[in-house]
N, C-alpha and C positions, 0 to 999 in steps of 0.2 A: 650768600650773606649769612653771617652768624647772628642768631637771635639771643638776646639777653633774657635769661629766665630767672625769676625770683625763686629762691629756695624757701619753700613754705615753712620748714622747721626753724630756720633762722628768724623768720618774721614773727612766728608765734612762740618763740622759745620762752617768753615770759608771760604767757597767757595765764589766766587764773586757774585753769584746770591742770596746769603743769606745776603748781606749787607743791612743795613736799608735804606729805601727809604727816599727821601727828606721830604715827609709828616711825616714820623715817627721821623725824626730828628727834625723837627719843633715842633712836639708834645712834645718831650723830652725837648727841649729848653723852651717851654711854661711852663712845669711842674717843671723845675729846681729850681726856687726860693722857691716853696713850699716844695720840697724835702730837700733843704738845711736848711730851717727853721724848718722842722720836725726833722732833724738830730740835730740841735741846741737844740731843746726842749728835745729830748731824752738824749742828753749829760747832760743837766742841771738836768734832773730827775735821771739819773744814779748816778751822784755825790752824791745825797742825799739818796741813797738806804740803806746805812749801817750806817747812823748817823741821828741825829735830825737836820732838816734843820735850818740853821741860817737865819737871816733877809736878808743877801746878797743872799743866795740860793733861798729864796722865791721870791725876786725881779728878780733874773736871770730867774727863771721859768716863772714868770708873763710876763716878756719882751719877752721871747721866744714864749710863747703862743700868745701874741699879734702879733709878727712878722709872725707866722704861719697863723693866721686868716687874716692878711692883704694880705699875699701872696696868700692864697686861694681865697680871694675876688677878687684880681687883676686877678688871673687866670680865674675865672668865667667870669669876665668882658671882658677879652681879648678873651675868647672862644666865647662869644656872639657877637663879632665884635666891642667892644668898647662902646656898648650901656649901659648906667648906669640905 
């Protein structure tokens, strides 16, 4: 006979002691511009997957890449304490 066992981690996944710390929330906030820029780039690339990219599509992808690079550069600068 098979026994059904509760997985403790799944039951306590949202317990108070498992909340993100202030440092973790700060890290997420620091990374958020890069995450959103990456999502924009993926969206622009997904649009062109099943068709030949138009000039507008190419410009959209180029802008999204630039935004991602700027966000990553800003994130690196902020992580080093603002030293350029």
